[in-house]
N, C-alpha and C positions, 0 to 999 in steps of 0.2 A: 088156541088153546093148553100149547106146550109152557109160554110165559106164565100162566094163571097157577099150573103146577108149581114151579118155581119160587114164585111170588108165596105162595101158600104155605110150602114147606120151607122158606125163610122166616116169614113170620110165625111157623111151628118154633124155630127153634130159638129166634127171638124169645119168645115167651117161656120156651125150656130154660135158658139161660135167665130171665129173671125172677125165675121159681125159684131157680136151685141160689140163686144170691139172695133172695131173701128169706130166704131159708133157713141158709148160712150164718144172714145179720142176725137172724132171730134167734139163731141158737146162741150164739156170741155173746148176745147180751144178756140173754137168760144164765149165764153162768155166772157172770161179773156181778159181784155183792154192790148193789147202789149203796150210793154213799149216805150216811146215817142211818145205814142198816144194820142188823149184827149178823155175824154168820153164823151158818146151824148148826157148825160145831161148837162154836162157845154158847149158843142157845142154848143148845143140847146138852152139853156140859154143864151151865148154870142151874138147868131145868135137872138134872141128874142132882146134882150137888146138893140140891134145896129139899129133892125128896127126902135122900138120904138123911138128911137135917131131922126135916119135921118127922121121922118116922124111929129117931135114935133119942130114947130120952135122956142118955148118957151126954149127947151132944148140946139138946137140951139145955138142962143143964148147967152144964159148962157156960152154953152164951150167957144165960141169967144170970149166972155166979160170977160173971169176968168185969173187970173193972173195962170203961171205957178205953179206947185205943187200940192197939194193933191185936190182933187174932193171936190169945194166948193160949187155945185151946190145941191140945195137941193134935188129938184124935180128928179136929176138923184141918186144921193142916196139912195131916196125912193122907186126907178123904180128898183134900182140893190138890194137892201134889201126885196122885195115883191115878189122875182123874182129869188133869190137864191137858187138853187138845197141845199135842206137837210142835214146837215153833210159838210157842206161847209163855211167857212170866204172867204171874200172879202176885195180887195184895190183897190183906183179906184185913176188916177193921170190924169194930163190934162198939156200937154207939149207943149212948141212950136220948140223942136228939136225931134229927133228919139230915144235918150236917154233917160233913163228915169232919171227924175229933181227932185224928193221928195225921203225924206228917209220915205218909209213907213211899215217899221216894218216888215217886208214879212218875216215868218221862212225860213230858208236854209234847214231843217231835214226835209222838207216837200217836195212831188211833188208839182209844180207851172206850172197852167194852166192859160194861157193871151194869151190877144187878145185884137186888135186895130181898131179906125178907125180915118179916116181925117174928122173933120169937118171945114166948112169956107167956103167962096167964095172970098175974096180978103184977108183976113187974116185968116190962119190954123193954126190950132191946134190938136193936137191928144192925143184924150181920150182911155184912155190905163187901163183894169180891170182885177186884177189878182184873180183866185177861188185857195184855198186851202183844203184841208180836216181837220178836227178839229182834 
């Protein structure tokens, strides 16, 4: 009888250690950003900026009337600058086609997070924003 109690308590302790280690392993994996996914703060920032642009007539008109290339709209650059996540740089371009149309000097040795939005009614432009860690 005495040996059975000791065996059961040892088994309970081993199971408890396994449960705790499994919990720690799962929590650590959930906090890391998997390769290929956009971090939440970047995705949230991109969604906010695009929503602000979509709701602002002045921003949309500036994009549609801008030539292809670097983002020349002061209001849009200020909007991005004011809302970019800490520790990140950005670049912005306005294009007539799906391909990149400007030499932005984006670093090739960093993870680049980009998203774009189509703006226009009769004449369409693509606003593309790039973020990367400093």
